[in-house]
A tleap script that builds the chain and sets N, CA, C and O, in Angstrom:
source leaprc.protein.ff14SB
mol = sequence {
  NMET GLU THR GLN GLN GLU THR SER LYS THR
  ILE ASN VAL GLN GLU GLN PRO LEU VAL ASN
  ASP ILE GLU THR THR ALA PRO GLY LYS LEU
  ARG VAL ILE LYS ARG ASN GLY LYS VAL VAL
  ALA PHE GLU GLU ASP LYS ILE LYS VAL ALA
  ILE THR LYS ALA PHE LEU ALA THR GLU SER
  GLY ASN ALA ALA ALA SER GLU ARG ILE HIE
  LYS LYS VAL ASN GLN ILE SER LYS GLY ILE
  ILE GLU VAL PHE GLU ARG ARG MET PRO SER
  GLY GLY THR LEU HIE ILE GLU GLU ILE GLN
  ASP GLN VAL GLU LEU GLN LEU MET ARG THR
  GLU GLU LEU LYS VAL ALA ARG SER TYR ILE
  LEU TYR ARG ALA GLU ARG THR GLN GLU ARG
  LYS LYS ARG SER THR ARG ASN ARG TYR SER
  CGLN
}
set mol.1.N position { 195.724 69.395 81.148 }
set mol.1.CA position { 196.528 69.875 80.162 }
set mol.1.C position { 196.527 68.723 79.291 }
set mol.1.O position { 196.653 67.586 79.747 }
set mol.2.N position { 196.367 68.999 77.855 }
set mol.2.CA position { 196.472 68.175 76.921 }
set mol.2.C position { 197.833 67.438 76.875 }
set mol.2.O position { 198.706 68.259 77.155 }
set mol.3.N position { 198.311 66.329 76.656 }
set mol.3.CA position { 199.448 65.623 76.152 }
set mol.3.C position { 199.776 65.764 74.862 }
set mol.3.O position { 198.793 65.723 74.121 }
set mol.4.N position { 201.032 65.947 74.212 }
set mol.4.CA position { 201.510 65.561 72.966 }
set mol.4.C position { 200.673 64.544 72.159 }
set mol.4.O position { 200.182 64.688 71.039 }
set mol.5.N position { 200.621 63.402 73.054 }
set mol.5.CA position { 200.010 62.207 72.467 }
set mol.5.C position { 198.523 62.516 72.221 }
set mol.5.O position { 198.074 62.370 71.085 }
set mol.6.N position { 197.857 62.872 73.073 }
set mol.6.CA position { 196.128 63.056 72.866 }
set mol.6.C position { 196.164 64.045 71.831 }
set mol.6.O position { 195.504 63.726 70.842 }
set mol.7.N position { 196.913 65.478 71.754 }
set mol.7.CA position { 196.645 66.236 70.569 }
set mol.7.C position { 197.012 65.580 69.274 }
set mol.7.O position { 196.541 66.071 68.248 }
set mol.8.N position { 197.774 64.561 69.193 }
set mol.8.CA position { 198.077 63.807 68.008 }
set mol.8.C position { 196.929 62.725 67.356 }
set mol.8.O position { 196.581 62.468 66.204 }
set mol.9.N position { 196.594 62.311 68.472 }
set mol.9.CA position { 195.390 61.341 68.357 }
set mol.9.C position { 194.029 62.190 67.852 }
set mol.9.O position { 193.410 61.755 66.881 }
set mol.10.N position { 193.601 63.352 68.500 }
set mol.10.CA position { 192.622 64.300 68.069 }
set mol.10.C position { 192.928 64.531 66.222 }
set mol.10.O position { 192.311 64.249 65.195 }
set mol.11.N position { 193.810 64.982 66.452 }
set mol.11.CA position { 194.320 65.310 64.739 }
set mol.11.C position { 194.054 64.283 63.857 }
set mol.11.O position { 193.429 64.405 62.803 }
set mol.12.N position { 194.619 63.090 64.378 }
set mol.12.CA position { 194.707 62.053 63.219 }
set mol.12.C position { 193.249 61.706 63.175 }
set mol.12.O position { 192.912 61.417 62.027 }
set mol.13.N position { 192.335 61.644 63.991 }
set mol.13.CA position { 190.700 61.324 63.981 }
set mol.13.C position { 190.211 62.357 62.806 }
set mol.13.O position { 189.634 61.957 61.795 }
set mol.14.N position { 190.510 63.721 63.059 }
set mol.14.CA position { 189.878 64.430 62.426 }
set mol.14.C position { 190.321 64.537 60.786 }
set mol.14.O position { 189.561 64.778 59.849 }
set mol.15.N position { 191.438 64.343 60.742 }
set mol.15.CA position { 192.061 64.111 59.301 }
set mol.15.C position { 191.485 62.802 58.290 }
set mol.15.O position { 191.390 62.864 57.064 }
set mol.16.N position { 191.150 61.671 59.111 }
set mol.16.CA position { 190.978 60.619 58.570 }
set mol.16.C position { 189.391 60.905 57.922 }
set mol.16.O position { 188.501 61.413 58.604 }
set mol.17.N position { 189.223 60.516 56.591 }
set mol.17.CA position { 188.056 60.725 55.931 }
set mol.17.C position { 187.051 59.660 56.550 }
set mol.17.O position { 187.605 58.682 57.052 }
set mol.18.N position { 185.676 59.691 56.595 }
set mol.18.CA position { 184.841 58.661 57.027 }
set mol.18.C position { 184.831 57.669 55.920 }
set mol.18.O position { 184.814 57.961 54.724 }
set mol.19.N position { 184.841 56.555 56.385 }
set mol.19.CA position { 184.763 55.303 55.659 }
set mol.19.C position { 183.176 55.531 54.432 }
set mol.19.O position { 183.010 55.537 53.212 }
set mol.20.N position { 182.381 55.671 55.552 }
set mol.20.CA position { 181.065 55.759 54.605 }
set mol.20.C position { 180.945 56.769 53.737 }
set mol.20.O position { 180.154 56.681 52.797 }
set mol.21.N position { 181.725 57.882 53.939 }
set mol.21.CA position { 181.985 58.935 52.909 }
set mol.21.C position { 182.329 58.438 51.375 }
set mol.21.O position { 181.815 58.551 50.262 }
set mol.22.N position { 183.489 57.826 51.956 }
set mol.22.CA position { 184.165 57.231 50.697 }
set mol.22.C position { 183.235 56.151 49.967 }
set mol.22.O position { 183.039 56.103 48.753 }
set mol.23.N position { 182.799 55.451 50.756 }
set mol.23.CA position { 181.843 54.167 49.998 }
set mol.23.C position { 180.554 54.901 49.245 }
set mol.23.O position { 179.995 54.499 48.224 }
set mol.24.N position { 180.261 55.980 49.957 }
set mol.24.CA position { 179.079 56.810 49.265 }
set mol.24.C position { 179.322 57.651 48.025 }
set mol.24.O position { 178.414 57.933 47.243 }
set mol.25.N position { 180.292 57.952 47.910 }
set mol.25.CA position { 180.815 58.747 46.619 }
set mol.25.C position { 181.726 57.970 45.566 }
set mol.25.O position { 182.054 58.464 44.488 }
set mol.26.N position { 182.167 56.460 46.079 }
set mol.26.CA position { 182.895 55.902 45.101 }
set mol.26.C position { 182.230 55.554 43.908 }
set mol.26.O position { 181.055 55.193 43.971 }
set mol.27.N position { 182.923 55.625 42.644 }
set mol.27.CA position { 181.937 55.013 41.410 }
set mol.27.C position { 181.892 53.641 41.390 }
set mol.27.O position { 182.781 52.908 41.823 }
set mol.28.N position { 180.874 53.297 40.896 }
set mol.28.CA position { 180.502 51.927 40.462 }
set mol.28.C position { 179.861 51.368 41.838 }
set mol.28.O position { 179.561 50.176 41.769 }
set mol.29.N position { 179.631 51.912 42.905 }
set mol.29.CA position { 178.990 51.483 44.212 }
set mol.29.C position { 177.472 51.672 44.192 }
set mol.29.O position { 177.061 52.474 43.354 }
set mol.30.N position { 176.681 51.143 44.879 }
set mol.30.CA position { 175.355 51.127 45.001 }
set mol.30.C position { 175.337 52.047 46.481 }
set mol.30.O position { 176.013 51.843 47.490 }
set mol.31.N position { 174.280 53.165 46.221 }
set mol.31.CA position { 173.885 54.205 47.254 }
set mol.31.C position { 172.478 54.051 47.480 }
set mol.31.O position { 171.727 53.405 46.748 }
set mol.32.N position { 172.079 54.798 48.739 }
set mol.32.CA position { 170.735 54.487 49.155 }
set mol.32.C position { 170.395 56.096 49.424 }
set mol.32.O position { 171.214 56.839 49.964 }
set mol.33.N position { 169.117 56.524 48.991 }
set mol.33.CA position { 168.542 57.518 49.502 }
set mol.33.C position { 167.622 57.309 50.421 }
set mol.33.O position { 166.560 56.794 50.071 }
set mol.34.N position { 167.884 57.737 52.049 }
set mol.34.CA position { 167.112 57.408 53.051 }
set mol.34.C position { 165.804 58.227 52.945 }
set mol.34.O position { 165.669 58.988 51.987 }
set mol.35.N position { 164.801 58.107 53.912 }
set mol.35.CA position { 163.656 58.780 53.828 }
set mol.35.C position { 163.829 60.387 54.021 }
set mol.35.O position { 163.025 61.208 53.581 }
set mol.36.N position { 165.004 60.699 54.748 }
set mol.36.CA position { 165.075 62.131 55.344 }
set mol.36.C position { 166.007 62.763 53.907 }
set mol.36.O position { 166.288 63.961 53.908 }
set mol.37.N position { 166.373 62.024 52.919 }
set mol.37.CA position { 166.850 62.452 51.900 }
set mol.37.C position { 168.451 62.298 51.920 }
set mol.37.O position { 169.108 62.749 50.982 }
set mol.38.N position { 168.950 61.775 52.801 }
set mol.38.CA position { 170.536 61.509 53.208 }
set mol.38.C position { 170.905 60.213 52.081 }
set mol.38.O position { 170.190 59.222 51.929 }
set mol.39.N position { 171.924 60.428 51.500 }
set mol.39.CA position { 172.460 59.324 50.694 }
set mol.39.C position { 173.539 58.765 51.398 }
set mol.39.O position { 174.417 59.458 51.912 }
set mol.40.N position { 173.499 57.268 51.449 }
set mol.40.CA position { 174.338 56.737 52.214 }
set mol.40.C position { 174.913 55.361 51.461 }
set mol.40.O position { 174.246 54.984 50.497 }
set mol.41.N position { 175.813 54.763 51.733 }
set mol.41.CA position { 176.394 53.487 51.166 }
set mol.41.C position { 175.304 52.352 51.342 }
set mol.41.O position { 174.791 52.143 52.441 }
set mol.42.N position { 175.010 51.705 50.329 }
set mol.42.CA position { 174.216 50.402 50.156 }
set mol.42.C position { 175.076 49.449 51.271 }
set mol.42.O position { 176.289 49.312 51.118 }
set mol.43.N position { 174.467 48.890 52.244 }
set mol.43.CA position { 174.696 47.891 53.307 }
set mol.43.C position { 173.959 46.498 53.298 }
set mol.43.O position { 172.908 46.439 53.936 }
set mol.44.N position { 174.407 45.361 52.636 }
set mol.44.CA position { 173.677 44.262 52.329 }
set mol.44.C position { 173.197 43.767 53.567 }
set mol.44.O position { 172.166 43.098 53.632 }
set mol.45.N position { 173.990 44.102 54.698 }
set mol.45.CA position { 173.836 43.597 56.220 }
set mol.45.C position { 172.456 44.034 56.633 }
set mol.45.O position { 171.686 43.230 57.158 }
set mol.46.N position { 172.094 45.398 56.391 }
set mol.46.CA position { 170.763 45.898 56.674 }
set mol.46.C position { 169.577 45.092 55.946 }
set mol.46.O position { 168.497 45.023 56.532 }
set mol.47.N position { 169.690 44.663 55.065 }
set mol.47.CA position { 168.743 43.803 54.182 }
set mol.47.C position { 168.691 42.447 54.893 }
set mol.47.O position { 167.575 41.970 55.097 }
set mol.48.N position { 169.592 41.889 55.224 }
set mol.48.CA position { 169.715 40.537 56.154 }
set mol.48.C position { 169.087 40.862 57.398 }
set mol.48.O position { 168.262 40.069 57.852 }
set mol.49.N position { 169.386 42.020 58.075 }
set mol.49.CA position { 168.708 41.917 59.337 }
set mol.49.C position { 167.127 42.331 59.252 }
set mol.49.O position { 166.327 42.034 60.139 }
set mol.50.N position { 166.819 42.981 58.191 }
set mol.50.CA position { 165.082 43.237 58.119 }
set mol.50.C position { 164.733 41.821 57.587 }
set mol.50.O position { 163.761 41.363 58.189 }
set mol.51.N position { 165.120 41.182 56.857 }
set mol.51.CA position { 164.653 39.830 56.493 }
set mol.51.C position { 164.655 38.796 57.617 }
set mol.51.O position { 163.785 37.931 57.720 }
set mol.52.N position { 165.729 38.942 58.490 }
set mol.52.CA position { 165.573 37.893 59.482 }
set mol.52.C position { 164.514 38.332 60.640 }
set mol.52.O position { 163.973 37.446 61.302 }
set mol.53.N position { 164.252 39.563 60.855 }
set mol.53.CA position { 163.445 40.158 61.832 }
set mol.53.C position { 162.080 39.699 61.269 }
set mol.53.O position { 161.275 39.228 62.073 }
set mol.54.N position { 161.732 39.797 59.920 }
set mol.54.CA position { 160.463 39.074 59.444 }
set mol.54.C position { 160.466 37.661 59.497 }
set mol.54.O position { 159.380 37.083 59.544 }
set mol.55.N position { 161.657 36.932 59.498 }
set mol.55.CA position { 161.232 35.316 59.751 }
set mol.55.C position { 160.994 35.303 61.125 }
set mol.55.O position { 160.139 34.535 61.568 }
set mol.56.N position { 161.674 36.099 61.923 }
set mol.56.CA position { 161.614 36.107 63.444 }
set mol.56.C position { 160.276 36.412 63.800 }
set mol.56.O position { 159.881 35.675 64.703 }
set mol.57.N position { 159.403 37.275 63.391 }
set mol.57.CA position { 158.111 37.597 63.683 }
set mol.57.C position { 157.083 36.403 63.357 }
set mol.57.O position { 156.001 36.387 63.944 }
set mol.58.N position { 157.436 35.339 62.363 }
set mol.58.CA position { 156.433 34.453 61.961 }
set mol.58.C position { 156.935 33.268 62.603 }
set mol.58.O position { 156.053 32.413 62.689 }
set mol.59.N position { 157.996 32.929 63.065 }
set mol.59.CA position { 158.642 31.540 63.535 }
set mol.59.C position { 158.814 31.845 64.843 }
set mol.59.O position { 158.769 32.986 65.302 }
set mol.60.N position { 159.103 30.385 65.736 }
set mol.60.CA position { 159.387 30.537 67.140 }
set mol.60.C position { 160.802 31.198 67.461 }
set mol.60.O position { 161.624 31.410 66.569 }
set mol.61.N position { 160.979 31.441 68.514 }
set mol.61.CA position { 161.948 32.082 69.116 }
set mol.61.C position { 163.344 31.431 68.994 }
set mol.61.O position { 164.320 32.071 69.384 }
set mol.62.N position { 163.501 30.116 68.440 }
set mol.62.CA position { 164.728 29.755 67.901 }
set mol.62.C position { 165.033 29.771 66.777 }
set mol.62.O position { 165.987 29.055 66.476 }
set mol.63.N position { 164.412 30.527 65.757 }
set mol.63.CA position { 164.270 30.743 64.635 }
set mol.63.C position { 165.716 31.459 64.524 }
set mol.63.O position { 166.405 31.153 63.552 }
set mol.64.N position { 166.199 32.356 65.420 }
set mol.64.CA position { 167.146 33.124 65.094 }
set mol.64.C position { 168.704 32.457 64.889 }
set mol.64.O position { 169.640 32.896 64.220 }
set mol.65.N position { 168.613 31.188 65.751 }
set mol.65.CA position { 169.663 30.279 65.814 }
set mol.65.C position { 169.546 29.405 64.679 }
set mol.65.O position { 170.495 28.647 64.484 }
set mol.66.N position { 168.469 29.357 63.815 }
set mol.66.CA position { 168.294 28.106 62.950 }
set mol.66.C position { 169.205 28.293 61.619 }
set mol.66.O position { 169.281 29.357 61.004 }
set mol.67.N position { 169.759 27.316 61.331 }
set mol.67.CA position { 170.711 27.361 59.922 }
set mol.67.C position { 169.812 27.383 58.868 }
set mol.67.O position { 170.220 28.013 57.892 }
set mol.68.N position { 168.666 26.865 58.765 }
set mol.68.CA position { 167.712 26.929 57.774 }
set mol.68.C position { 167.496 28.416 57.406 }
set mol.68.O position { 167.677 28.811 56.254 }
set mol.69.N position { 167.021 29.408 58.630 }
set mol.69.CA position { 166.761 30.667 58.424 }
set mol.69.C position { 168.236 31.348 57.833 }
set mol.69.O position { 168.213 32.010 56.795 }
set mol.70.N position { 169.183 31.181 58.394 }
set mol.70.CA position { 170.402 31.731 57.937 }
set mol.70.C position { 170.515 31.775 56.499 }
set mol.70.O position { 170.669 32.790 55.820 }
set mol.71.N position { 170.413 30.446 56.050 }
set mol.71.CA position { 170.626 30.104 54.643 }
set mol.71.C position { 169.324 30.799 53.697 }
set mol.71.O position { 169.618 31.417 52.674 }
set mol.72.N position { 168.218 30.684 54.019 }
set mol.72.CA position { 166.978 31.396 53.543 }
set mol.72.C position { 167.384 32.873 53.374 }
set mol.72.O position { 167.473 33.394 52.262 }
set mol.73.N position { 167.588 33.424 54.352 }
set mol.73.CA position { 168.045 35.038 54.496 }
set mol.73.C position { 169.295 35.268 53.601 }
set mol.73.O position { 169.220 36.215 52.818 }
set mol.74.N position { 170.248 34.649 53.610 }
set mol.74.CA position { 171.442 34.890 52.684 }
set mol.74.C position { 170.931 34.598 51.134 }
set mol.74.O position { 171.287 35.398 50.269 }
set mol.75.N position { 170.226 33.636 50.820 }
set mol.75.CA position { 169.587 33.207 49.602 }
set mol.75.C position { 168.692 34.554 49.159 }
set mol.75.O position { 168.787 35.107 48.063 }
set mol.76.N position { 168.003 34.870 50.002 }
set mol.76.CA position { 167.029 36.154 49.564 }
set mol.76.C position { 167.775 37.164 49.128 }
set mol.76.O position { 167.694 37.656 48.002 }
set mol.77.N position { 168.675 37.573 50.181 }
set mol.77.CA position { 169.682 38.891 49.933 }
set mol.77.C position { 170.372 38.803 48.849 }
set mol.77.O position { 170.425 39.731 48.043 }
set mol.78.N position { 171.001 37.656 48.686 }
set mol.78.CA position { 171.682 37.514 47.460 }
set mol.78.C position { 170.974 37.666 46.131 }
set mol.78.O position { 171.492 37.971 45.057 }
set mol.79.N position { 169.930 37.449 46.338 }
set mol.79.CA position { 168.866 37.413 44.963 }
set mol.79.C position { 168.705 38.982 44.963 }
set mol.79.O position { 168.739 39.581 43.889 }
set mol.80.N position { 168.555 39.560 45.983 }
set mol.80.CA position { 168.115 41.309 45.808 }
set mol.80.C position { 169.200 41.836 45.387 }
set mol.80.O position { 169.082 42.772 44.597 }
set mol.81.N position { 170.538 41.403 45.780 }
set mol.81.CA position { 171.875 42.297 45.197 }
set mol.81.C position { 171.947 41.884 43.865 }
set mol.81.O position { 172.476 42.722 43.136 }
set mol.82.N position { 171.542 40.744 43.258 }
set mol.82.CA position { 171.573 40.401 42.173 }
set mol.82.C position { 170.709 41.299 41.122 }
set mol.82.O position { 171.081 41.737 40.033 }
set mol.83.N position { 169.635 41.423 41.668 }
set mol.83.CA position { 168.505 42.358 40.702 }
set mol.83.C position { 169.113 43.442 40.783 }
set mol.83.O position { 169.344 43.857 39.647 }
set mol.84.N position { 169.550 44.222 41.690 }
set mol.84.CA position { 170.358 45.660 41.559 }
set mol.84.C position { 171.308 45.843 40.537 }
set mol.84.O position { 171.335 46.779 39.739 }
set mol.85.N position { 172.180 44.778 40.618 }
set mol.85.CA position { 173.469 44.671 40.113 }
set mol.85.C position { 173.154 44.452 38.458 }
set mol.85.O position { 173.827 45.040 37.612 }
set mol.86.N position { 172.232 43.686 38.165 }
set mol.86.CA position { 171.784 43.632 36.600 }
set mol.86.C position { 171.411 44.988 36.395 }
set mol.86.O position { 171.971 45.504 35.428 }
set mol.87.N position { 170.459 45.864 37.161 }
set mol.87.CA position { 169.694 46.919 36.838 }
set mol.87.C position { 170.976 48.004 36.708 }
set mol.87.O position { 171.059 48.745 35.729 }
set mol.88.N position { 171.817 48.017 37.634 }
set mol.88.CA position { 172.670 49.156 37.639 }
set mol.88.C position { 174.103 48.498 37.901 }
set mol.88.O position { 174.673 48.521 38.992 }
set mol.89.N position { 174.702 47.786 36.500 }
set mol.89.CA position { 176.249 47.283 36.544 }
set mol.89.C position { 177.237 48.406 36.922 }
set mol.89.O position { 178.291 48.027 37.433 }
set mol.90.N position { 177.074 49.597 36.766 }
set mol.90.CA position { 177.910 50.526 37.061 }
set mol.90.C position { 177.695 51.427 38.353 }
set mol.90.O position { 178.288 52.484 38.567 }
set mol.91.N position { 176.706 50.808 39.216 }
set mol.91.CA position { 176.578 51.415 40.257 }
set mol.91.C position { 175.357 52.365 40.140 }
set mol.91.O position { 174.868 52.450 39.014 }
set mol.92.N position { 174.830 53.042 41.070 }
set mol.92.CA position { 173.987 53.964 41.188 }
set mol.92.C position { 173.188 54.107 42.458 }
set mol.92.O position { 173.490 53.368 43.394 }
set mol.93.N position { 172.138 55.028 42.611 }
set mol.93.CA position { 171.424 55.337 43.735 }
set mol.93.C position { 170.087 54.693 43.759 }
set mol.93.O position { 169.451 54.595 42.710 }
set mol.94.N position { 169.652 54.279 44.798 }
set mol.94.CA position { 168.363 53.438 44.872 }
set mol.94.C position { 167.615 54.239 46.352 }
set mol.94.O position { 168.188 54.435 47.424 }
set mol.95.N position { 166.166 54.605 45.989 }
set mol.95.CA position { 165.643 55.121 47.125 }
set mol.95.C position { 165.255 53.742 48.163 }
set mol.95.O position { 164.933 52.644 47.708 }
set mol.96.N position { 165.333 53.975 49.235 }
set mol.96.CA position { 165.020 52.983 50.443 }
set mol.96.C position { 163.526 52.224 50.052 }
set mol.96.O position { 163.456 51.053 50.422 }
set mol.97.N position { 162.552 52.677 49.472 }
set mol.97.CA position { 161.490 52.221 49.109 }
set mol.97.C position { 161.465 51.180 48.008 }
set mol.97.O position { 160.547 50.378 47.835 }
set mol.98.N position { 162.708 51.287 47.191 }
set mol.98.CA position { 162.892 50.431 46.010 }
set mol.98.C position { 163.424 49.075 46.759 }
set mol.98.O position { 162.945 47.982 46.456 }
set mol.99.N position { 164.416 49.208 47.728 }
set mol.99.CA position { 164.974 47.981 48.468 }
set mol.99.C position { 163.861 47.065 49.075 }
set mol.99.O position { 163.733 45.842 49.015 }
set mol.100.N position { 163.038 48.092 49.723 }
set mol.100.CA position { 161.771 47.191 50.457 }
set mol.100.C position { 160.949 46.749 49.414 }
set mol.100.O position { 160.638 45.567 49.561 }
set mol.101.N position { 160.552 47.204 48.556 }
set mol.101.CA position { 159.582 46.654 47.480 }
set mol.101.C position { 160.245 45.353 47.077 }
set mol.101.O position { 159.565 44.327 47.105 }
set mol.102.N position { 161.661 45.304 46.661 }
set mol.102.CA position { 162.448 44.318 46.317 }
set mol.102.C position { 162.491 43.068 47.313 }
set mol.102.O position { 162.355 41.903 46.940 }
set mol.103.N position { 162.697 43.473 48.621 }
set mol.103.CA position { 162.513 42.252 49.760 }
set mol.103.C position { 161.354 41.678 49.712 }
set mol.103.O position { 161.251 40.462 49.877 }
set mol.104.N position { 160.276 42.491 49.471 }
set mol.104.CA position { 158.916 41.866 49.348 }
set mol.104.C position { 158.838 40.768 48.243 }
set mol.104.O position { 158.445 39.619 48.447 }
set mol.105.N position { 159.288 41.299 46.969 }
set mol.105.CA position { 159.140 40.442 46.074 }
set mol.105.C position { 159.979 39.287 45.976 }
set mol.105.O position { 159.609 38.290 45.357 }
set mol.106.N position { 161.164 39.368 46.589 }
set mol.106.CA position { 162.021 38.198 46.800 }
set mol.106.C position { 161.540 37.318 47.738 }
set mol.106.O position { 161.709 36.101 47.658 }
set mol.107.N position { 160.941 37.882 48.634 }
set mol.107.CA position { 160.103 36.674 49.696 }
set mol.107.C position { 159.225 35.994 49.070 }
set mol.107.O position { 159.249 34.780 49.269 }
set mol.108.N position { 158.283 36.498 48.219 }
set mol.108.CA position { 157.230 36.141 47.490 }
set mol.108.C position { 157.660 34.901 46.726 }
set mol.108.O position { 157.137 33.792 46.833 }
set mol.109.N position { 158.915 35.306 45.759 }
set mol.109.CA position { 159.377 34.641 44.840 }
set mol.109.C position { 159.920 33.312 45.404 }
set mol.109.O position { 159.892 32.294 44.714 }
set mol.110.N position { 160.472 33.322 46.802 }
set mol.110.CA position { 161.112 32.086 47.239 }
set mol.110.C position { 159.768 31.374 48.236 }
set mol.110.O position { 159.840 30.523 49.123 }
set mol.111.N position { 158.654 32.055 47.720 }
set mol.111.CA position { 157.360 31.156 48.593 }
set mol.111.C position { 157.499 31.282 50.091 }
set mol.111.O position { 157.120 30.329 50.772 }
set mol.112.N position { 157.979 32.303 50.655 }
set mol.112.CA position { 157.747 32.849 51.729 }
set mol.112.C position { 157.000 33.525 52.104 }
set mol.112.O position { 157.239 34.623 52.605 }
set mol.113.N position { 155.662 32.911 51.911 }
set mol.113.CA position { 154.421 34.044 51.862 }
set mol.113.C position { 154.157 34.393 53.318 }
set mol.113.O position { 153.557 35.467 53.358 }
set mol.114.N position { 154.347 33.962 54.358 }
set mol.114.CA position { 153.783 34.330 55.636 }
set mol.114.C position { 154.873 35.444 56.215 }
set mol.114.O position { 154.557 36.363 56.971 }
set mol.115.N position { 156.039 35.225 55.785 }
set mol.115.CA position { 157.383 36.219 56.143 }
set mol.115.C position { 156.839 37.322 55.132 }
set mol.115.O position { 156.551 38.436 55.567 }
set mol.116.N position { 156.739 37.100 54.167 }
set mol.116.CA position { 156.406 38.375 53.172 }
set mol.116.C position { 155.196 39.217 53.705 }
set mol.116.O position { 155.178 40.448 53.716 }
set mol.117.N position { 154.027 38.271 54.217 }
set mol.117.CA position { 152.997 39.131 54.863 }
set mol.117.C position { 153.369 39.854 55.903 }
set mol.117.O position { 152.983 41.009 56.086 }
set mol.118.N position { 154.184 39.195 56.700 }
set mol.118.CA position { 154.755 39.984 58.000 }
set mol.118.C position { 155.507 41.391 57.670 }
set mol.118.O position { 155.205 42.443 58.233 }
set mol.119.N position { 156.420 41.285 56.786 }
set mol.119.CA position { 157.243 42.268 56.392 }
set mol.119.C position { 156.116 43.530 55.599 }
set mol.119.O position { 156.186 44.722 55.896 }
set mol.120.N position { 155.287 43.060 54.744 }
set mol.120.CA position { 154.425 43.992 54.294 }
set mol.120.C position { 153.627 44.716 55.500 }
set mol.120.O position { 153.549 45.940 55.603 }
set mol.121.N position { 153.155 43.965 56.230 }
set mol.121.CA position { 152.322 44.610 57.269 }
set mol.121.C position { 153.057 45.487 58.322 }
set mol.121.O position { 152.492 46.451 58.836 }
set mol.122.N position { 154.371 45.117 58.639 }
set mol.122.CA position { 155.351 45.773 59.328 }
set mol.122.C position { 155.717 47.352 58.488 }
set mol.122.O position { 155.780 48.476 58.985 }
set mol.123.N position { 155.868 47.020 57.393 }
set mol.123.CA position { 156.164 48.408 56.451 }
set mol.123.C position { 155.052 49.305 56.597 }
set mol.123.O position { 155.194 50.509 56.813 }
set mol.124.N position { 153.743 48.618 56.457 }
set mol.124.CA position { 152.479 49.505 56.386 }
set mol.124.C position { 152.328 50.130 57.806 }
set mol.124.O position { 151.835 51.251 57.930 }
set mol.125.N position { 152.770 49.376 58.917 }
set mol.125.CA position { 152.686 50.188 60.224 }
set mol.125.C position { 153.592 50.980 60.477 }
set mol.125.O position { 153.355 51.767 61.392 }
set mol.126.N position { 154.639 51.055 59.941 }
set mol.126.CA position { 155.723 52.111 60.173 }
set mol.126.C position { 155.479 53.277 59.269 }
set mol.126.O position { 156.038 54.346 59.517 }
set mol.127.N position { 154.657 53.145 58.200 }
set mol.127.CA position { 154.376 54.086 57.230 }
set mol.127.C position { 153.311 54.765 58.093 }
set mol.127.O position { 153.525 55.971 58.212 }
set mol.128.N position { 152.336 54.366 58.659 }
set mol.128.CA position { 151.214 55.023 59.565 }
set mol.128.C position { 151.825 55.776 60.767 }
set mol.128.O position { 151.482 56.906 61.115 }
set mol.129.N position { 152.760 55.025 61.354 }
set mol.129.CA position { 153.530 55.701 62.398 }
set mol.129.C position { 154.360 56.830 62.012 }
set mol.129.O position { 154.506 57.725 62.844 }
set mol.130.N position { 154.975 56.936 60.779 }
set mol.130.CA position { 155.566 58.132 60.141 }
set mol.130.C position { 154.562 59.357 59.741 }
set mol.130.O position { 154.812 60.557 59.862 }
set mol.131.N position { 153.359 58.762 59.233 }
set mol.131.CA position { 152.466 59.525 58.824 }
set mol.131.C position { 151.669 60.657 60.204 }
set mol.131.O position { 151.355 61.840 60.070 }
set mol.132.N position { 151.531 59.857 61.353 }
set mol.132.CA position { 151.028 59.994 62.605 }
set mol.132.C position { 151.977 61.273 63.073 }
set mol.132.O position { 151.610 62.428 63.290 }
set mol.133.N position { 153.291 60.719 63.158 }
set mol.133.CA position { 154.341 61.699 63.597 }
set mol.133.C position { 154.416 62.913 62.785 }
set mol.133.O position { 154.490 63.978 63.398 }
set mol.134.N position { 154.409 62.929 61.553 }
set mol.134.CA position { 154.463 63.984 60.634 }
set mol.134.C position { 153.400 65.063 60.723 }
set mol.134.O position { 153.758 66.238 60.636 }
set mol.135.N position { 151.971 64.719 60.910 }
set mol.135.CA position { 150.878 65.093 61.399 }
set mol.135.C position { 151.252 65.755 62.653 }
set mol.135.O position { 150.994 66.958 62.694 }
set mol.136.N position { 151.815 65.221 63.705 }
set mol.136.CA position { 151.806 65.700 65.125 }
set mol.136.C position { 152.856 66.971 64.810 }
set mol.136.O position { 152.620 68.137 65.129 }
set mol.137.N position { 153.890 66.574 64.218 }
set mol.137.CA position { 154.973 67.872 64.161 }
set mol.137.C position { 154.434 68.908 63.335 }
set mol.137.O position { 154.799 70.055 63.595 }
set mol.138.N position { 153.565 68.710 62.305 }
set mol.138.CA position { 152.904 69.748 61.678 }
set mol.138.C position { 152.231 70.723 62.356 }
set mol.138.O position { 152.329 71.936 62.172 }
set mol.139.N position { 151.377 70.010 63.342 }
set mol.139.CA position { 150.136 70.726 63.975 }
set mol.139.C position { 151.011 71.558 65.353 }
set mol.139.O position { 150.597 72.599 65.864 }
set mol.140.N position { 152.092 70.936 65.719 }
set mol.140.CA position { 152.654 71.343 67.132 }
set mol.140.C position { 153.678 72.557 66.730 }
set mol.140.O position { 154.233 73.188 67.630 }
set mol.141.N position { 153.880 72.826 65.531 }
set mol.141.CA position { 154.805 74.123 65.456 }
set mol.141.C position { 153.953 75.290 65.266 }
set mol.141.O position { 154.452 76.412 65.180 }
savepdb mol mol.pdb
quit
């Protein structure tokens, strides 16, 4: 049998709006259209993770702990954010592909050509995987 305290916890959790829902609908915020069509809040950390992975793919295993890499990742992601804030000072919605294109451009602008190449090849690989999955799903139905 559920205690009064457990019931209270359940109700409180259900009544609290999801933070991501608030961020997604708040005016003046950037939003992202994912490939599945869902609109989510823009998260700079996801850009940093993607850039970091591209650096790790081109540099030695110690790159993750490198202060130089962290500075570069922050600089590049800041440049990307600035581009979108200039384009959409009042907030707006971007497609995930626009963000990824901007990552490529910023990597090239900062002359991180090996990292840019790694990122571009990874994107192309993922695109091919999605196409294969889509084709398999279409024929398996």
